[in-house]
Every structure is written in C-alpha cells, then in structure tokens.
SETIDREN-439144 format. One record per residue: z, x, y of N, C-alpha, C, O in turn. Coordinates in pm, whole numbers, plus 50000, padded with zeros to 5 digits. Example, Ala and Ser with C-alpha at 12.3 -4.5 7.8 and 13.67 -1.06 7.14 Angstrom:
BEGIN
ATOM     nc3     nc1     nc2    cac3    cac1    cac2     cc3     cc1     cc2     oc3     oc1     oc2
ATOM   50780   51319   49431   50780   51230   49550   50780   51320   49670   50846   51424   49668
ATOM   50708   51285   49775   50714   51367   49894   50787   51290   50003   50804   51341   50114
This chain:
BEGIN
ATOM     nc3     nc1     nc2    cac3    cac1    cac2     cc3     cc1     cc2     oc3     oc1     oc2
ATOM   88285   38956   28973   88227   38847   28896   88279   38851   28753   88305   38958   28699
ATOM   88295   38734   28693   88337   38723   28554   88230   38778   28461   88115   38798   28501
ATOM   88269   38801   28338   88175   38834   28232   88081   38715   28214   88128   38601   28210
ATOM   87953   38738   28204   87855   38629   28196   87880   38538   28075   87844   38420   28079
ATOM   87941   38591   27969   87967   38507   27851   88075   38403   27879   88083   38302   27809
ATOM   88158   38428   27980   88270   38337   28005   88256   38257   28134   88346   38180   28169
ATOM   88146   38273   28206   88124   38194   28327   88107   38048   28283   88025   38018   28197
ATOM   88184   37960   28344   88177   37819   28305   88081   37742   28396   88040   37789   28502
ATOM   88049   37625   28352   87964   37535   28430   88030   37506   28564   87963   37504   28668
ATOM   88161   37484   28563   88234   37454   28687   88221   37567   28789   88229   37542   28910
ATOM   88200   37690   28742   88186   37804   28832   88054   37804   28909   88048   37859   29019
ATOM   87951   37744   28854   87818   37755   28915   87750   37622   28947   87645   37621   29012
ATOM   87807   37511   28903   87740   37381   28924   87737   37343   29072   87819   37390   29152
ATOM   87642   37259   29105   87636   37197   29237   87721   37072   29230   87701   36986   29144
ATOM   87816   37061   29322   87909   36948   29316   87857   36823   29386   87904   36713   29359
ATOM   87761   36840   29472   87709   36724   29543   87591   36667   29463   87486   36730   29449
ATOM   87611   36547   29412   87511   36481   29327   87485   36342   29381   87578   36272   29422
ATOM   87361   36302   29382   87323   36166   29424   87316   36079   29300   87248   36113   29203
ATOM   87385   35968   29303   87372   35870   29195   87325   35739   29256   87359   35706   29369
ATOM   87245   35666   29179   87186   35541   29228   87204   35432   29123   87215   35460   29004
ATOM   87207   35311   29169   87216   35197   29078   87081   35179   29010   86976   35203   29070
ATOM   87084   35136   28885   86963   35120   28805   86866   35018   28861   86749   35015   28821
ATOM   86910   34934   28954   86823   34828   29007   86744   34869   29131   86656   34794   29172
ATOM   86772   34984   29191   86697   35020   29312   86553   35055   29273   86524   35084   29157
ATOM   86467   35053   29371   86325   35080   29345   86298   35231   29346   86377   35310   29397
ATOM   86183   35268   29289   86144   35409   29290   86124   35458   29433   86151   35574   29463
ATOM   86077   35372   29520   86057   35408   29659   86191   35440   29727   86202   35539   29799
ATOM   86291   35356   29705   86424   35380   29764   86484   35511   29710   86543   35588   29786
ATOM   86469   35535   29582   86522   35657   29522   86451   35780   29578   86515   35881   29607
ATOM   86320   35771   29592   86243   35883   29646   86286   35916   29789   86299   36033   29825
ATOM   86308   35813   29869   86355   35836   30006   86492   35903   30007   86517   35992   30088
ATOM   86581   35860   29917   86714   35921   29909   86703   36069   29870   86772   36154   29926
ATOM   86617   36098   29773   86598   36237   29729   86540   36322   29842   86580   36437   29861
ATOM   86446   36265   29916   86387   36340   30027   86491   36367   30135   86501   36479   30186
ATOM   86568   36265   30172   86670   36281   30275   86777   36383   30236   86822   36462   30319
ATOM   86816   36382   30109   86921   36472   30062   86866   36608   30019   86941   36701   29991
ATOM   86732   36618   30013   86666   36742   29969   86713   36785   29830   86750   36900   29808
ATOM   86709   36689   29737   86747   36716   29598   86630   36683   29506   86540   36608   29544
ATOM   86632   36739   29386   86524   36719   29291   86556   36621   29181   86476   36602   29088
ATOM   86674   36555   29190   86711   36460   29085   86819   36365   29134   86898   36397   29223
ATOM   86818   36246   29075   86927   36149   29096   86974   36100   28959   86896   36090   28865
ATOM   87102   36071   28952   87159   36016   28830   87156   35864   28841   87198   35808   28942
ATOM   87106   35798   28738   87095   35652   28738   87221   35595   28673   87260   35635   28563
ATOM   87284   35502   28743   87411   35443   28699   87394   35294   28670   87315   35224   28734
ATOM   87470   35248   28573   87477   35106   28542   87621   35076   28504   87676   35140   28414
ATOM   87682   34980   28571   87824   34948   28550   87912   35071   28566   88005   35093   28488
ATOM   87882   35152   28668   87956   35275   28700   87953   35381   28591   88039   35469   28587
ATOM   87855   35373   28502   87839   35475   28398   87700   35536   28410   87602   35464   28433
ATOM   87689   35668   28394   87558   35732   28400   87476   35697   28276   87522   35713   28163
ATOM   87353   35651   28299   87268   35610   28185   87137   35686   28178   87066   35679   28077
ATOM   87103   35760   28284   86978   35833   28284   86967   35923   28406   87057   35926   28490
ATOM   86858   35994   28413   86831   36083   28526   86685   36066   28565   86598   36046   28480
ATOM   86658   36074   28694   86521   36073   28744   86504   36201   28824   86578   36229   28918
ATOM   86404   36278   28785   86375   36404   28853   86245   36391   28931   86169   36295   28913
ATOM   86221   36489   29016   86095   36489   29089   85977   36491   28993   85870   36436   29022
ATOM   85996   36555   28878   85890   36558   28776   85862   36417   28720   85747   36383   28693
ATOM   85968   36336   28703   85949   36198   28656   85861   36121   28753   85775   36043   28712
ATOM   85882   36142   28883   85798   36074   28982   85652   36116   28966   85563   36031   28963
ATOM   85629   36244   28956   85493   36295   28948   85422   36247   28822   85310   36197   28829
ATOM   85486   36264   28710   85421   36234   28582   85418   36084   28552   85311   36028   28528
ATOM   85533   36021   28553   85539   35882   28507   85475   35783   28603   85402   35694   28559
ATOM   85499   35797   28732   85442   35701   28826   85291   35718   28834   85217   35620   28834
ATOM   85246   35842   28841   85101   35865   28849   85030   35824   28719   84924   35762   28723
ATOM   85090   35858   28606   85026   35829   28478   85016   35679   28451   84920   35634   28389
ATOM   85115   35603   28496   85117   35459   28468   85082   35374   28589   85080   35251   28580
ATOM   85054   35438   28700   85019   35367   28825   85123   35261   28860   85090   35149   28897
ATOM   85251   35299   28847   85359   35206   28883   85360   35181   29034   85326   35269   29113
ATOM   85398   35061   29071   85414   35025   29211   85542   35088   29266   85631   35123   29189
ATOM   85552   35104   29398   85672   35162   29457   85792   35068   29448   85905   35107   29477
ATOM   85766   34945   29409   85875   34848   29393   85930   34846   29250   86017   34765   29218
ATOM   85880   34933   29165   85926   34942   29027   86073   34984   29025   86112   35074   29099
ATOM   86156   34920   28942   86296   34962   28931   86305   35105   28878   86231   35143   28788
ATOM   86396   35183   28932   86412   35323   28894   86442   35337   28745   86407   35437   28682
ATOM   86507   35236   28690   86542   35239   28547   86418   35253   28459   86426   35308   28349
ATOM   86305   35204   28507   86182   35207   28428   86125   35348   28412   86053   35375   28316
ATOM   86156   35438   28506   86099   35572   28495   86203   35678   28462   86169   35796   28451
ATOM   86329   35640   28446   86433   35740   28420   86416   35804   28283   86359   35745   28191
ATOM   86466   35925   28273   86466   35997   28145   86592   35963   28069   86703   35974   28122
ATOM   86576   35922   27945   86688   35891   27856   86656   35950   27719   86538   35964   27686
ATOM   86753   35984   27640   86895   35973   27670   86935   36077   27775   86865   36175   27798
ATOM   87048   36053   27838   87101   36144   27939   87179   36254   27869   87287   36230   27816
ATOM   87123   36374   27869   87195   36489   27816   87287   36539   27926   87247   36547   28042
ATOM   87408   36573   27890   87505   36620   27988   87591   36729   27927   87580   36759   27809
ATOM   87675   36786   28011   87762   36895   27965   87897   36882   28033   87909   36824   28141
ATOM   87998   36938   27969   88135   36939   28020   88153   37057   28115   88092   37161   28092
ATOM   88233   37044   28220   88249   37154   28315   88314   37279   28256   88302   37387   28314
ATOM   88382   37267   28143   88450   37381   28082   88360   37461   27989   88400   37568   27942
ATOM   88241   37412   27961   88147   37484   27875   88093   37607   27947   88099   37615   28070
ATOM   88041   37702   27870   87984   37822   27931   87842   37797   27979   87774   37704   27934
ATOM   87799   37881   28070   87662   37871   28120   87563   37898   28006   87455   37839   28003
ATOM   87601   37985   27914   87514   38012   27799   87492   37883   27718   87380   37857   27673
ATOM   87595   37804   27700   87583   37677   27629   87486   37585   27701   87403   37520   27639
ATOM   87498   37580   27833   87407   37497   27913   87263   37546   27899   87171   37466   27882
ATOM   87244   37677   27907   87109   37734   27895   87049   37702   27758   86931   37670   27748
ATOM   87130   37711   27653   87082   37679   27519   87042   37531   27510   86937   37498   27455
ATOM   87126   37443   27562   87097   37300   27558   86970   37268   27637   86886   37191   27592
ATOM   86958   37327   27754   86840   37303   27836   86714   37353   27766   86610   37287   27769
ATOM   86723   37469   27704   86608   37522   27631   86572   37434   27513   86456   37398   27494
ATOM   86673   37397   27433   86649   37316   27313   86591   37180   27346   86507   37129   27271
ATOM   86633   37120   27455   86588   36985   27493   86470   36985   27590   86414   36880   27620
ATOM   86432   37103   27638   86319   37110   27732   86348   37043   27864   86262   36975   27921
ATOM   86470   37062   27915   86508   37001   28043   86548   37109   28142   86583   37221   28103
ATOM   86541   37075   28270   86571   37171   28376   86693   37134   28458   86742   37215   28538
ATOM   86742   37014   28441   86857   36967   28517   86955   36900   28421   86915   36817   28339
ATOM   87082   36936   28433   87181   36889   28339   87305   36839   28414   87378   36918   28472
ATOM   87328   36707   28412   87447   36654   28479   87574   36705   28411   87579   36727   28290
ATOM   87677   36723   28493   87807   36768   28444   87899   36646   28448   87923   36588   28554
ATOM   87952   36610   28330   88038   36492   28320   88178   36532   28278   88198   36621   28196
ATOM   88275   36463   28338   88414   36478   28300   88468   36336   28282   88478   36260   28378
ATOM   88503   36301   28160   88547   36164   28127   88447   36059   28175   88485   35962   28240
ATOM   88320   36080   28143   88210   35990   28177   88186   35974   28326   88115   35882   28369
ATOM   88245   36061   28407   88224   36060   28551   88140   36181   28589   88169   36294   28548
ATOM   88034   36157   28667   87947   36266   28711   88021   36346   28819   88059   36292   28923
ATOM   88041   36476   28791   88111   36561   28888   88024   36674   28940   88067   36750   29027
ATOM   87902   36686   28889   87814   36792   28935   87685   36793   28856   87659   36706   28773
ATOM   87606   36896   28882   87480   36916   28811   87453   37066   28805   87481   37138   28901
ATOM   87398   37111   28694   87355   37250   28682   87206   37247   28652   87158   37167   28572
ATOM   87134   37336   28717   86989   37340   28702   86945   37476   28650   87021   37573   28650
ATOM   86822   37482   28607   86768   37610   28562   86768   37712   28676   86784   37831   28652
ATOM   86752   37666   28798   86759   37755   28914   86898   37815   28928   86911   37933   28961
ATOM   87001   37736   28905   87138   37788   28910   87157   37901   28810   87222   38001   28839
ATOM   87099   37884   28692   87113   37985   28586   87035   38111   28623   87084   38222   28602
ATOM   86915   38096   28677   86836   38211   28720   86910   38286   28832   86913   38409   28833
ATOM   86968   38212   28926   87043   38277   29034   87162   38355   28979   87194   38462   29030
ATOM   87227   38303   28877   87337   38373   28813   87287   38501   28747   87351   38606   28757
ATOM   87175   38492   28680   87118   38610   28615   87083   38719   28716   87091   38838   28685
ATOM   87047   38678   28835   87007   38774   28937   87122   38865   28979   87098   38975   29031
ATOM   87247   38822   28958   87362   38903   29000   87442   38955   28881   87551   39010   28899
ATOM   87390   38939   28760   87459   38987   28640   87449   39139   28629   87357   39201   28681
ATOM   87546   39196   28560   87541   39340   28532   87450   39364   28412   87417   39271   28338
ATOM   87411   39489   28392   87315   39524   28287   87363   39483   28147   87283   39436   28067
ATOM   87491   39501   28117   87543   39465   27985   87528   39314   27960   87497   39272   27849
ATOM   87552   39234   28064   87538   39089   28050   87393   39052   28024   87363   38966   27941
ATOM   87302   39117   28096   87159   39090   28077   87116   39127   27935   87042   39052   27870
ATOM   87162   39242   27887   87128   39287   27752   87179   39186   27649   87108   39151   27555
ATOM   87303   39140   27666   87361   39043   27574   87282   38913   27573   87254   38858   27466
ATOM   87244   38864   27691   87168   38739   27697   87029   38756   27635   86978   38665   27570
ATOM   86970   38873   27656   86839   38900   27597   86847   38895   27445   86765   38829   27380
ATOM   86944   38964   27387   86957   38966   27241   86992   38828   27186   86948   38792   27077
ATOM   87071   38752   27259   87103   38614   27218   86974   38531   27213   86952   38455   27119
ATOM   86890   38547   27315   86764   38471   27320   86669   38513   27209   86607   38428   27144
ATOM   86658   38642   27186   86570   38692   27079   86617   38641   26943   86536   38600   26860
ATOM   86748   38642   26921   86803   38592   26794   86769   38445   26775   86737   38403   26664
ATOM   86776   38365   26881   86741   38223   26871   86594   38205   26837   86558   38121   26754
ATOM   86509   38283   26901   86365   38271   26876   86334   38305   26731   86261   38231   26664
ATOM   86389   38415   26681   86363   38454   26543   86422   38354   26444   86365   38331   26338
ATOM   86535   38294   26479   86595   38194   26391   86504   38072   26376   86496   38012   26269
ATOM   86435   38038   26485   86344   37923   26483   86221   37947   26396   86165   37853   26340
ATOM   86178   38074   26383   86056   38104   26312   86078   38177   26179   85983   38217   26113
ATOM   86202   38193   26141   86232   38265   26018   86195   38180   25897   86226   38061   25894
ATOM   86129   38239   25797   86095   38165   25674   86219   38141   25586   86211   38069   25487
ATOM   86331   38200   25623   86452   38189   25541   86544   38076   25589   86650   38057   25530
ATOM   86507   38004   25691   86591   37893   25741   86550   37762   25681   86610   37659   25712
C-alpha cells in the first residue's frame, strides 16, 4: 500500500455513480437509489453536475417539509455541489468533508463526474493503514482542532 499521505482520490473512489436529470421526481430518484443500492445521486442539468441528493436529504428535507413524491429532485438537492479532483489526496478530501460537514464528495474531472468518495471509503482506508500513517493523521487532526480554537488566530 502507498503512504497514506500520497493516496489519491482516484485510488479509493467508487467509479460507479448514478446521475439524474434535475427534472425527475424524488420518487423516481429514490427508486433508482434503492435499485442501485447507493446512498446518493448526482443531479445534472444540461449535462453539468449542479447538486447532490443523499439518503439524508430524503429523510430530513422531505419529512420536514412534507413534500409530495412528485416533487422535482432539484427542490431537495444539496447545493452548492462540493467536489474534488481525482489527483487530490485522501487527506484533502477528508479535510474538505470535515470543514463542510458532508459525507459524500463527487469526483470531477473537467466538470465530468467520474466517481464519488465517501466517509466510509476513508474509514475503510484507515482500517488498513500502518501505525505511522495513523499517527500522522491523528496529529494532523489535532493540529486542525487546535487551530480552530486558538486565541492567536
């Protein structure tokens, strides 16, 4: 295995991603997610990714607003769409996901969706890391936490 600091998104991302047109209904999208056994779909408009809908969006937004199943998926999608380049490191993805409070991050190459990386992918990577990699990631995380709460920033 590579050094954890140099593992790229392309090394660990899931390449099979479901994308849907912004005009389909939440019911159609939910059926697609169930059939494909995925927790998110990328919402597209004019062949460009404009948002993401996760299983959490269904639970929170539809229940909270009592939307009908005929509601367009665009109405419940999360925007802006945060994404990452396949050449970035997994650490960069983990930092972005932490900073933005997201669990799923589409991977874009020239505005084309080529994969997705999730918090589960990162946890699975951590499960096979060597001790030095774990120590490095721990100290990186601690440094970020202290930077956020330091009175000198």
